DRENDO-1510 file (C-alpha; in Angstrom, 1 decimal, always signed):
<recs>
REC; n; res; u; v; w
REC; 1; MET; +0.0; +0.0; +0.0 .
REC; 2; ILE; +2.9; +2.4; +0.8 .
REC; 3; ASP; +4.2; +2.1; -2.8 .
REC; 4; ILE; +0.8; +3.0; -4.2 .
REC; 5; MET; +0.5; +5.9; -1.8 .
REC; 6; GLU; +3.9; +7.2; -2.8 .
REC; 7; GLU; +3.1; +6.9; -6.5 .
REC; 8; ILE; -0.1; +8.8; -6.1 .
REC; 9; ASP; +1.6; +11.5; -4.1 .
REC; 10; LYS; +4.4; +11.8; -6.6 .
REC; 11; PHE; +1.9; +12.0; -9.5 .
REC; 12; ASN; -0.1; +14.8; -7.8 .
REC; 13; LYS; +3.0; +16.8; -6.7 .
REC; 14; GLU; +4.5; +16.7; -10.2 .
REC; 15; ARG; +1.2; +18.3; -11.5 .
REC; 16; ASP; +0.7; +20.6; -8.5 .
REC; 17; TRP; -2.8; +19.1; -8.0 .
REC; 18; ASP; -2.8; +18.7; -4.2 .
REC; 19; LYS; -4.2; +22.1; -3.8 .
REC; 20; PHE; -7.4; +20.8; -5.4 .
REC; 21; HIS; -7.7; +17.8; -3.1 .
REC; 22; SER; -9.6; +19.0; -0.1 .
REC; 23; VAL; -11.3; +16.2; +1.9 .
REC; 24; GLU; -14.6; +17.5; +0.6 .
REC; 25; ASN; -13.5; +17.5; -3.1 .
REC; 26; LEU; -12.1; +14.0; -2.7 .
REC; 27; ALA; -15.4; +12.8; -1.2 .
REC; 28; LYS; -17.2; +14.2; -4.2 .
REC; 29; SER; -14.7; +12.6; -6.5 .
REC; 30; ILE; -15.2; +9.2; -4.9 .
REC; 31; SER; -19.0; +9.5; -5.3 .
REC; 32; ILE; -18.6; +10.7; -9.0 .
REC; 33; GLU; -16.3; +7.8; -9.8 .
REC; 34; ALA; -18.4; +5.3; -8.0 .
REC; 35; GLY; -21.3; +6.5; -10.2 .
REC; 36; GLU; -19.2; +5.9; -13.3 .
REC; 37; LEU; -18.3; +2.5; -12.1 .
REC; 38; LEU; -22.0; +1.7; -11.6 .
REC; 39; GLU; -22.7; +3.0; -15.1 .
REC; 40; CYS; -20.7; +0.1; -16.5 .
REC; 41; PHE; -23.6; -2.1; -15.5 .
REC; 42; GLN; -26.4; +0.2; -16.3 .
REC; 43; TRP; -28.3; -1.8; -18.9 .
REC; 44; ASP; -26.7; -5.2; -18.8 .
REC; 45; ASN; -25.1; -6.6; -15.6 .
REC; 46; GLU; -23.8; -9.7; -17.4 .
REC; 47; ASN; -22.1; -8.3; -20.5 .
REC; 48; TYR; -19.9; -5.6; -19.1 .
REC; 49; ASP; -16.5; -4.4; -20.3 .
REC; 50; LYS; -14.1; -5.7; -17.6 .
REC; 51; ASP; -11.3; -3.3; -18.7 .
REC; 52; GLU; -13.7; -0.4; -18.3 .
REC; 53; VAL; -14.8; -1.7; -14.9 .
REC; 54; CYS; -11.2; -2.0; -13.7 .
REC; 55; GLU; -10.4; +1.6; -14.9 .
REC; 56; GLU; -13.4; +3.0; -13.0 .
REC; 57; LEU; -12.6; +0.8; -9.9 .
REC; 58; ALA; -9.0; +2.1; -10.0 .
REC; 59; ASP; -10.3; +5.7; -10.0 .
REC; 60; VAL; -12.4; +5.0; -7.0 .
REC; 61; PHE; -9.5; +3.3; -5.2 .
REC; 62; THR; -7.2; +6.2; -6.1 .
REC; 63; TYR; -9.5; +8.9; -4.7 .
REC; 64; CYS; -10.1; +6.8; -1.5 .
REC; 65; ILE; -6.4; +6.4; -1.0 .
REC; 66; GLN; -5.9; +10.2; -1.5 .
REC; 67; MET; -8.6; +10.9; +1.0 .
REC; 68; ALA; -6.9; +8.6; +3.5 .
REC; 69; MET; -3.6; +10.4; +2.9 .
REC; 70; LYS; -5.3; +13.8; +3.4 .
REC; 71; LEU; -6.8; +12.6; +6.6 .
REC; 72; LYS; -3.5; +11.1; +7.7 .
REC; 73; VAL; -4.9; +7.7; +8.3 .
REC; 74; ASP; -3.6; +4.3; +7.3 .
REC; 75; PRO; -6.1; +2.6; +4.8 .
REC; 76; LYS; -5.3; -0.9; +6.0 .
REC; 77; GLU; -5.8; +0.1; +9.7 .
REC; 78; ILE; -9.2; +1.8; +9.1 .
REC; 79; ILE; -10.4; -1.1; +6.9 .
REC; 80; LEU; -9.4; -3.7; +9.5 .
REC; 81; LYS; -11.0; -1.7; +12.2 .
REC; 82; LYS; -14.3; -1.4; +10.3 .
REC; 83; LEU; -14.2; -5.1; +9.4 .
REC; 84; ASP; -13.9; -6.0; +13.0 .
REC; 85; LYS; -16.9; -3.8; +13.8 .
REC; 86; THR; -18.9; -5.4; +11.0 .
REC; 87; LYS; -18.0; -8.9; +12.1 .
REC; 88; LYS; -19.7; -8.1; +15.4 .
REC; 89; LYS; -22.8; -6.8; +13.6 .
REC; 90; TYR; -22.9; -9.9; +11.4 .
REC; 91; PRO; -21.9; -13.0; +13.4 .
REC; 92; VAL; -21.4; -16.0; +11.2 .
REC; 93; GLU; -24.0; -18.1; +13.0 .
REC; 94; LYS; -26.7; -15.5; +12.2 .
REC; 95; ALA; -25.6; -14.0; +8.9 .
REC; 96; LYS; -24.1; -16.9; +6.9 .
REC; 97; GLY; -25.7; -17.2; +3.5 .
REC; 98; ILE; -28.2; -14.4; +3.9 .
REC; 99; SER; -28.2; -10.7; +3.1 .
REC; 100; THR; -30.5; -9.5; +5.9 .
REC; 101; LYS; -29.5; -6.2; +7.5 .
REC; 102; TYR; -27.8; -6.6; +10.9 .
REC; 103; ASN; -30.7; -5.0; +12.8 .
REC; 104; LYS; -33.1; -7.7; +11.4 .
REC; 105; LEU; -31.0; -10.8; +12.0 .
</recs>
């Protein structure tokens, strides 16, 4: 993850783009790119262009990593912390094989 973060940081510094990357702007960009990712499946969720999906997914990841960097948090740490919290909401014995929301298990 560190290598990716360094590459993203270098890319932005070379272009002097960090000044545009407020937390708010990055949150907006994540949402916009997530919408573009969803658009890949708009009319046919079985016959999608995998390369296009991967490009949009990479955009979402990139903005998420930039936001973590701006917030000075470790992506791995916050993901694992949230996963631990989610494990408690969805214990295997209640949630296995079903998609019911945690408050209705």
